[in-house]
VEXDREN-2710 file (C-alpha; in Angstrom, 1 decimal):
% VEXDREN-2710
k/r/px/py/pz
1/MET/43.8/-24.5/-2.1
2/PHE/45.4/-21.1/-2.2
3/ALA/45.1/-20.7/-6.0
4/ALA/41.4/-21.6/-5.9
5/SER/41.0/-19.0/-3.1
6/ARG/41.6/-16.2/-5.6
7/ASP/38.4/-16.9/-7.5
8/PRO/35.3/-14.9/-6.5
9/ILE/32.7/-17.0/-4.7
10/LEU/29.0/-17.0/-4.2
11/ALA/26.6/-18.8/-1.8
12/ILE/23.3/-18.6/-0.1
13/THR/24.4/-17.9/3.5
14/THR/21.1/-18.5/5.3
15/ALA/20.0/-21.9/6.4
16/PRO/18.0/-24.2/4.0
17/GLY/14.3/-24.0/4.1
18/ARG/11.8/-21.1/4.3
19/GLY/12.3/-18.0/6.3
20/ALA/11.4/-14.4/6.6
21/VAL/14.8/-13.3/5.2
22/GLY/17.3/-15.0/2.9
23/ILE/20.8/-13.8/2.1
24/VAL/23.0/-14.3/-1.0
25/ARG/26.7/-13.3/-0.5
26/VAL/29.4/-12.7/-3.1
27/SER/33.1/-12.2/-2.1
28/GLY/36.1/-11.5/-4.3
29/SER/38.4/-8.9/-5.7
30/GLY/37.2/-6.2/-8.0
31/LEU/33.4/-6.7/-7.6
32/ALA/32.4/-3.0/-8.4
33/SER/31.6/-3.7/-12.1
34/PHE/29.7/-6.8/-11.2
35/VAL/27.6/-4.9/-8.7
36/GLN/26.9/-2.2/-11.3
37/ALA/25.8/-4.9/-13.9
38/LEU/23.7/-6.8/-11.4
39/LEU/21.9/-4.0/-9.7
40/GLY/22.1/-1.2/-12.4
41/ARG/23.7/1.2/-10.0
42/ALA/26.7/1.7/-7.7
43/LEU/26.2/1.3/-3.9
44/LYS/27.5/3.4/-1.0
45/PRO/29.9/1.4/1.2
46/ARG/28.4/-0.1/4.3
47/GLU/25.0/1.5/3.7
48/ALA/21.8/-0.6/3.1
49/SER/20.0/0.2/-0.1
50/TYR/16.4/-0.9/-0.8
51/LEU/15.9/-1.8/-4.4
52/PRO/14.6/-4.4/-6.8
53/PHE/16.6/-7.5/-7.8
54/ALA/15.8/-7.7/-11.5
55/ASP/16.1/-10.5/-14.0
56/ALA/17.7/-10.2/-17.5
57/ALA/14.5/-8.6/-18.8
58/GLY/14.4/-6.0/-16.1
59/GLN/11.5/-7.6/-14.2
60/PRO/12.0/-7.9/-10.4
61/LEU/12.7/-11.3/-9.0
62/ASP/12.4/-9.8/-5.5
63/HIS/12.8/-6.5/-3.6
64/GLY/15.2/-6.3/-0.7
65/LEU/18.4/-4.8/0.7
66/ALA/21.8/-4.7/-0.9
67/LEU/24.9/-4.0/1.2
68/TRP/28.4/-3.3/-0.2
69/PHE/31.6/-3.8/1.7
70/PRO/34.7/-2.8/-0.3
71/GLY/37.8/-4.8/0.8
72/PRO/39.7/-4.9/3.1
73/HIS/36.9/-3.6/5.4
74/SER/34.7/-6.7/5.2
75/TYR/34.3/-10.1/6.8
76/THR/36.6/-11.9/4.2
77/GLY/38.9/-8.9/3.6
78/GLU/37.8/-8.9/0.0
79/ASP/35.0/-6.9/-1.7
80/VAL/31.7/-8.4/-0.4
81/LEU/28.1/-7.9/-1.7
82/GLU/25.1/-9.1/0.3
83/LEU/21.6/-9.4/-1.1
84/GLN/19.0/-9.7/1.6
85/GLY/15.6/-10.7/0.2
86/HIS/12.7/-12.9/1.2
87/GLY/13.7/-16.3/2.5
88/GLY/11.9/-18.7/0.1
89/PRO/14.1/-21.4/-1.5
90/VAL/12.9/-20.6/-5.0
91/VAL/13.5/-16.9/-4.7
92/LEU/17.0/-17.5/-3.4
93/GLN/17.8/-19.9/-6.2
94/LEU/16.6/-17.4/-8.7
95/LEU/18.9/-14.8/-7.2
96/LEU/21.8/-17.2/-7.2
97/ALA/21.2/-18.1/-10.9
98/ARG/20.9/-14.4/-11.8
99/CYS/24.3/-13.6/-10.1
100/LEU/25.9/-16.4/-12.1
101/GLU/24.3/-15.2/-15.3
102/VAL/25.5/-11.6/-14.9
103/ALA/29.0/-12.9/-13.9
104/ARG/29.5/-14.5/-17.3
105/ASP/30.4/-11.0/-18.7
106/SER/31.4/-9.0/-15.7
107/LEU/33.0/-11.6/-13.3
108/PRO/33.7/-14.7/-15.4
109/ARG/35.5/-16.8/-12.7
110/LEU/32.6/-16.5/-10.1
111/ARG/31.8/-19.9/-8.7
112/LEU/29.8/-21.4/-5.9
113/ALA/31.6/-21.4/-2.5
114/ARG/32.9/-24.5/-0.8
115/ALA/31.9/-25.2/2.8
116/GLY/33.5/-22.7/5.1
117/GLU/35.2/-20.8/2.3
118/PHE/34.1/-17.3/3.4
119/THR/35.7/-17.8/6.8
120/GLU/38.7/-19.5/5.3
121/ARG/39.3/-16.3/3.3
122/ALA/38.9/-14.2/6.4
123/PHE/41.7/-16.4/7.9
124/LEU/43.9/-16.2/4.8
125/ASN/43.4/-12.4/4.6
126/ASP/44.4/-12.0/8.3
127/LYS/40.9/-10.9/9.4
128/LEU/40.8/-13.8/11.9
129/ASP/43.3/-16.2/13.2
130/LEU/42.6/-19.9/13.1
131/ALA/41.3/-20.2/16.7
132/GLN/38.9/-17.3/16.0
133/ALA/37.8/-18.8/12.7
134/GLU/37.0/-22.1/14.5
135/ALA/35.0/-20.1/17.1
136/VAL/32.7/-19.0/14.3
137/ALA/31.6/-22.6/13.7
138/ASP/31.5/-23.2/17.5
139/LEU/29.2/-20.2/18.0
140/ILE/26.8/-21.5/15.3
141/ASP/26.9/-25.1/16.8
142/ALA/26.7/-24.1/20.5
143/SER/24.2/-26.3/22.3
144/THR/24.1/-24.3/25.5
145/GLU/24.1/-20.7/26.6
146/ALA/27.5/-21.1/28.3
147/ALA/29.0/-22.7/25.2
148/ALA/27.7/-19.8/23.0
149/ARG/29.2/-17.2/25.4
150/SER/32.5/-19.0/25.5
151/ALA/32.6/-19.3/21.7
152/SER/31.8/-15.6/21.5
153/ARG/34.8/-14.8/23.7
154/SER/37.1/-17.0/21.5
155/LEU/35.8/-15.2/18.4
156/ALA/36.6/-11.9/20.2
157/GLY/40.2/-13.1/20.6
158/VAL/40.4/-14.1/24.3
159/PHE/41.9/-17.5/23.6
160/SER/44.2/-16.1/20.9
161/GLY/45.3/-13.4/23.3
162/ARG/46.3/-16.0/25.9
163/VAL/48.2/-18.0/23.3
164/HIS/50.0/-14.9/22.1
165/GLY/51.0/-14.1/25.7
166/LEU/52.6/-17.5/25.9
167/ARG/54.3/-17.0/22.6
168/ASP/55.7/-13.6/23.5
169/ALA/57.2/-15.0/26.7
170/LEU/58.6/-18.0/24.8
171/ILE/60.2/-15.8/22.1
172/HIS/61.9/-13.7/24.8
173/LEU/63.3/-16.8/26.4
174/ARG/64.4/-18.1/23.0
175/MET/66.2/-14.8/22.4
176/LEU/68.2/-15.3/25.5
177/VAL/69.2/-18.8/24.7
178/GLU/70.1/-17.9/21.1
179/ALA/72.2/-15.0/22.4
180/THR/74.2/-17.4/24.6
181/LEU/74.7/-19.7/21.6
182/ASP/75.8/-16.9/19.3
183/PHE/78.3/-15.3/21.8
184/PRO/79.9/-18.2/23.8
185/GLU/83.1/-16.3/24.3
186/GLU/81.4/-13.6/26.4
187/GLU/82.0/-13.6/30.1
188/ILE/78.4/-12.7/30.9
189/ASP/76.2/-15.6/31.5
190/PHE/73.1/-14.4/29.7
191/LEU/70.8/-17.1/31.0
192/GLN/71.6/-16.7/34.7
193/LYS/71.7/-12.9/34.6
194/ALA/68.3/-12.7/32.9
195/ASP/66.8/-15.3/35.2
196/ALA/66.0/-17.7/32.4
197/SER/65.2/-20.5/34.8
198/GLY/62.6/-18.3/36.5
199/GLN/61.2/-17.1/33.2
200/LEU/60.8/-20.7/32.1
201/GLN/59.1/-21.7/35.3
202/ARG/56.6/-18.8/35.0
203/LEU/55.9/-19.8/31.4
204/ARG/55.2/-23.3/32.5
205/GLU/52.8/-22.1/35.2
206/ALA/51.0/-19.8/32.7
207/LEU/50.7/-22.7/30.3
208/ALA/49.1/-24.8/33.0
209/GLY/46.5/-22.1/33.6
210/VAL/45.7/-21.9/29.8
211/GLN/45.5/-25.7/29.7
212/ALA/43.0/-25.8/32.6
213/GLN/40.7/-23.2/30.9
214/ALA/41.1/-24.9/27.5
215/ARG/39.9/-28.2/29.0
216/GLN/36.9/-26.5/30.4
217/GLY/36.2/-24.9/27.1
218/ALA/36.5/-28.2/25.3
219/LEU/34.0/-29.7/27.7
220/LEU/31.5/-26.9/26.9
221/ARG/32.0/-27.6/23.2
222/ASP/31.9/-31.3/23.1
223/GLY/30.2/-32.3/26.3
224/LEU/30.4/-35.8/27.8
225/GLN/29.1/-39.1/26.6
226/VAL/27.4/-40.7/29.6
227/VAL/26.0/-44.3/29.1
228/ILE/23.5/-45.7/31.5
229/ALA/24.2/-49.5/31.9
230/GLY/22.8/-52.2/34.0
231/GLN/20.6/-55.3/34.2
232/PRO/17.0/-55.2/32.8
233/ASN/14.4/-53.4/35.0
234/ALA/17.0/-51.5/37.0
235/GLY/15.3/-48.3/35.9
236/LYS/17.6/-47.1/33.1
237/SER/14.9/-45.7/30.9
238/SER/13.2/-44.1/33.9
239/LEU/16.4/-42.4/34.8
240/LEU/16.9/-41.1/31.2
241/ASN/13.4/-39.7/31.3
242/ALA/13.9/-38.1/34.7
243/LEU/17.2/-36.4/33.7
244/ALA/15.7/-35.2/30.4
245/GLY/12.4/-34.1/31.9
246/ALA/10.5/-35.9/29.1
247/GLU/9.1/-39.3/28.3
248/LEU/11.7/-40.3/25.8
249/ALA/12.0/-44.0/26.5
250/ILE/9.3/-46.6/27.0
251/VAL/9.1/-47.8/30.6
252/THR/7.5/-51.2/31.4
253/PRO/8.2/-54.0/34.0
254/VAL/8.9/-56.4/31.1
255/ALA/12.5/-57.3/30.8
256/GLY/14.0/-56.4/27.4
257/THR/11.7/-53.5/26.7
258/THR/14.6/-51.3/25.6
259/ARG/15.9/-52.9/22.4
260/ASP/18.0/-50.0/21.0
261/VAL/20.0/-47.1/22.3
262/VAL/18.1/-43.9/23.1
263/GLN/20.0/-40.7/23.4
264/GLN/19.2/-37.2/24.8
265/THR/21.4/-34.2/25.4
266/ILE/20.8/-32.4/28.6
267/GLN/22.7/-29.5/30.1
268/ILE/23.9/-29.1/33.7
269/GLU/25.2/-25.6/34.5
270/GLY/25.8/-25.1/30.8
271/VAL/27.7/-28.3/30.3
272/PRO/26.1/-30.5/27.6
273/LEU/25.8/-34.2/28.7
274/HIS/24.8/-36.7/26.1
275/VAL/23.0/-39.3/28.1
276/ILE/22.5/-42.7/26.4
277/ASP/20.0/-45.3/27.6
278/THR/20.9/-48.9/26.5
279/ALA/19.3/-52.3/26.5
280/GLY/19.5/-54.3/29.8
281/LEU/22.6/-56.4/30.0
282/ARG/21.8/-60.1/30.5
283/GLU/22.4/-63.6/29.2
284/GLY/20.2/-66.6/29.0
285/ALA/18.1/-68.8/26.7
286/ASP/15.2/-66.5/26.9
287/VAL/17.0/-63.6/25.2
288/ASP/15.7/-63.4/21.6
289/GLU/17.7/-62.3/18.6
290/VAL/16.4/-58.7/18.6
291/GLU/17.3/-58.3/22.2
292/LYS/20.8/-59.8/21.6
293/ILE/21.4/-57.1/18.9
294/GLY/20.3/-54.4/21.4
295/ILE/22.7/-55.8/24.0
296/GLN/25.6/-55.8/21.4
297/ARG/24.8/-52.2/20.6
298/ALA/24.8/-51.4/24.3
299/TRP/28.3/-52.8/24.8
300/ALA/29.5/-50.9/21.7
301/ARG/28.2/-47.6/23.1
302/ILE/29.7/-48.4/26.5
303/GLY/33.1/-48.9/24.8
304/GLN/32.8/-45.3/23.4
305/ALA/31.6/-43.7/26.7
306/ASP/33.4/-40.9/28.5
307/ALA/31.6/-42.1/31.7
308/VAL/29.3/-45.0/32.6
309/LEU/26.4/-44.9/35.0
310/PHE/26.2/-48.4/36.4
311/LEU/22.6/-48.6/37.6
312/HIS/21.6/-51.1/40.2
313/ASP/18.2/-52.1/41.6
314/LEU/18.2/-51.4/45.3
315/GLY/15.1/-53.7/45.8
316/ARG/17.2/-56.7/44.5
317/ARG/20.4/-55.8/46.3
318/ASP/20.5/-59.0/48.4
319/ALA/19.2/-61.5/45.7
320/PRO/22.0/-64.0/44.9
321/ASP/21.2/-64.2/41.2
322/TYR/21.1/-60.4/40.9
323/ILE/24.5/-60.1/42.8
324/SER/26.1/-62.6/40.5
325/ALA/24.8/-60.9/37.3
326/ASP/26.0/-57.5/38.6
327/ALA/29.4/-59.0/39.2
328/SER/29.6/-60.3/35.7
329/ILE/28.6/-56.9/34.3
330/ALA/31.3/-55.2/36.4
331/ALA/33.9/-57.6/35.2
332/SER/32.9/-57.0/31.6
333/LEU/33.0/-53.2/32.1
334/ALA/36.5/-53.4/33.5
335/SER/37.7/-55.3/30.4
336/THR/35.7/-53.2/27.9
337/LEU/36.3/-49.6/29.1
338/PRO/39.6/-47.8/28.3
339/ALA/41.7/-46.8/31.2
340/GLY/40.6/-43.7/33.0
341/VAL/36.9/-43.9/32.1
342/PRO/35.0/-43.5/35.3
343/VAL/32.1/-45.8/36.4
344/LEU/29.6/-44.3/38.8
345/GLN/27.7/-46.8/41.0
346/VAL/24.1/-45.6/41.3
347/TRP/21.4/-47.5/43.2
348/ASN/17.8/-46.8/42.0
349/LYS/14.4/-47.4/43.5
350/LEU/15.2/-45.8/46.8
351/ASP/11.4/-45.3/47.2
352/GLN/11.0/-49.2/47.3
353/ALA/13.9/-50.0/49.7
354/ASP/13.6/-50.6/53.4
355/ALA/15.4/-48.5/55.9
356/THR/18.1/-51.1/56.5
357/ALA/19.1/-51.3/52.8
358/ALA/19.2/-47.5/52.5
359/ALA/21.3/-47.2/55.6
360/ALA/23.7/-49.8/54.4
361/LEU/24.2/-48.0/51.1
362/GLN/25.0/-44.8/52.9
363/ALA/28.1/-46.4/54.3
364/GLU/29.5/-46.9/50.8
365/PRO/31.1/-43.6/49.9
366/ASP/31.3/-44.2/46.2
367/ALA/27.6/-45.2/45.8
368/LEU/24.7/-42.9/45.2
369/ALA/21.1/-43.8/46.0
370/ILE/18.3/-42.3/43.9
371/SER/14.6/-42.7/43.0
372/ALA/14.2/-42.0/39.3
373/LYS/10.4/-42.3/39.7
374/HIS/10.2/-39.6/42.4
375/GLY/13.3/-37.5/41.6
376/THR/15.0/-38.2/44.9
377/GLY/18.8/-37.8/44.7
378/LEU/18.8/-36.6/41.1
379/GLU/20.4/-33.2/42.0
380/ALA/23.2/-35.1/43.7
381/LEU/23.6/-37.3/40.6
382/ARG/23.8/-34.2/38.4
383/GLN/26.6/-32.7/40.6
384/ARG/28.4/-36.1/40.6
385/LEU/28.2/-36.1/36.7
386/LEU/29.7/-32.6/36.6
387/SER/32.5/-33.8/38.9
388/LEU/33.2/-36.8/36.6
389/ALA/33.3/-34.4/33.6
390/GLY/36.0/-32.4/35.4
391/TRP/33.8/-29.2/35.5
392/GLN/35.3/-26.6/37.8
393/HIS/32.7/-23.8/37.7
394/ALA/35.2/-21.4/36.0
395/GLY/32.7/-18.6/35.6
396/ASP/32.5/-16.1/32.8
397/GLY/36.2/-16.1/31.8
398/LEU/36.1/-19.3/29.7
399/PHE/36.9/-19.5/26.0
400/MET/36.0/-22.2/23.6
401/ALA/38.6/-24.9/22.7
402/ARG/38.8/-28.0/20.6
403/GLU/40.6/-31.3/21.0
404/ARG/43.3/-30.2/18.6
405/HIS/44.0/-27.2/20.8
406/LEU/44.4/-29.4/23.8
407/GLN/46.8/-31.7/21.9
408/ALA/48.9/-28.7/20.8
409/LEU/49.0/-27.4/24.4
410/ARG/50.1/-30.8/25.6
411/ARG/53.0/-30.8/23.1
412/VAL/54.0/-27.3/24.3
413/GLY/54.0/-28.6/27.9
414/GLU/56.2/-31.6/26.9
415/HIS/58.7/-29.4/25.1
416/LEU/58.9/-27.0/28.0
417/ASP/59.4/-29.9/30.5
418/THR/62.3/-31.1/28.4
419/ALA/63.6/-27.6/28.2
420/HIS/63.5/-27.3/32.0
421/GLU/65.7/-30.4/32.3
422/LEU/68.1/-29.2/29.7
423/LEU/68.4/-25.7/31.2
424/HIS/70.0/-27.1/34.4
425/LEU/72.7/-28.7/32.2
426/GLN/73.7/-25.2/31.1
427/ALA/76.2/-24.9/28.2
428/GLU/76.4/-28.7/27.6
429/HIS/73.0/-28.8/25.8
430/LEU/72.1/-25.2/24.9
431/ASP/71.5/-26.2/21.3
432/LEU/69.0/-28.8/22.4
433/LEU/67.4/-26.3/24.7
434/ALA/67.0/-23.9/21.8
435/GLU/65.4/-26.6/19.7
436/GLU/62.9/-27.6/22.4
437/LEU/61.8/-23.9/22.8
438/ARG/61.5/-23.6/19.0
439/LEU/59.3/-26.7/18.9
440/ALA/57.2/-25.4/21.7
441/GLN/56.6/-22.1/19.8
442/HIS/55.7/-24.1/16.7
443/ALA/53.1/-26.1/18.6
444/LEU/51.6/-22.8/19.9
445/GLY/51.5/-21.4/16.4
446/GLU/49.4/-24.4/15.3
447/ILE/46.5/-23.1/17.5
448/THR/46.3/-19.7/15.8
449/GLY/47.4/-20.8/12.4
450/GLU/50.9/-19.3/12.3
451/PHE/52.3/-22.8/11.5
452/THR/49.6/-24.9/10.0
453/ALA/49.6/-27.4/7.1
454/ASP/47.2/-26.9/4.2
455/ASP/45.6/-30.3/4.7
456/LEU/44.6/-29.3/8.3
457/LEU/43.1/-26.1/7.1
458/GLY/41.0/-28.1/4.5
459/GLU/39.8/-30.4/7.2
460/ILE/38.8/-27.6/9.6
461/PHE/36.9/-25.5/7.1
462/SER/35.2/-28.4/5.4
463/ARG/33.2/-28.8/8.6
464/PHE/31.6/-25.3/8.3
465/CYS/28.3/-24.7/6.7
466/ILE/28.3/-23.4/3.1
467/GLY/27.4/-19.8/3.9
468/LYS/30.3/-19.4/6.3
END
């Protein structure tokens, strides 16, 4: 990967399709002669120049802006040329072909960029650390305003700054332990005098704070998969439509109307929730083959859910057959769902229930009564969903985080917990204590890319768009 990264690269950096503006970007070392050959003139650094983009015969393919960023003062840390023309697919392909044509003589190793290669070079050239590089993709992919703002803070280095703060405290603690190991004959107890135990405890507390914010950031990025499950005609499709504010699913009184999953992403206080409507869960001789497939798909999505909305029909609350079928579904949910996946009990059709049924339901603290048809109780349901997601209204200080960041922070916590136990054993296990602190620092370094395997880098950057 690193050898290939020395080649100059080229790509269309704007999204596919037609647009007012399209951009072609070139990055590499020693692009000055290529720029001269392509444009017929040198460019002033970081100054937009309006000029024609000519073909081999000198005829203009387009007119637009050219920007020249000599390295290291560029996005990638290399020389960068950007051609900003009209955003038609044919025009951009002609510009791309012209660049490759000129490069045969002036820049022979120029090639098309891989997905994410521009940002990968920014990382390799120390323009961004790995957490910031990932934030570039997160900012592009953000599905809510809160997610975009959090990704922007990560790109600005807020998350990296918190990680570096933990690293610096960890390095200082490692220095004390290593000093004690290196000079065992000294009378001074370095660890006790320097309050190593207190330093370690403060480090663990600081880590807990970063973990809490990272979990919130991961929630903003990935959202929550919420599956609506229940018997036919409980109002699952009506609830999806009510939450989405649009008629996405067909609603009829005929059992088995929903044959396949219908998904819609909504946002509640900036948190994306991927709400999935499924086929009604039932058994019987009257279930045809198509509906059976829909039910199988429903159970498959339930098994992948982060939370399940078990929707009941309040109007059938006392019907023996309905109670029996609900109990069967509850048992299947318990055996299908992984441990820790919450199931929210929601009773629909409050508008059709008598006062006795509604009052009896209020005595059940874990149940929630709503009317998907009239919107009653939907705000309480939204807040309950946020609570299930673990959202803590963290305000404007959040940064974006990914699952790999959470895993790395968990490993840091495990190593620090072990170090805490070893520290109380003093000199008996100082070498093991030093190793646990080293492993904790290594796990922290994985977040910012200080200690990262090449295959992980390839996996991360391959998920970027070509132009980044």
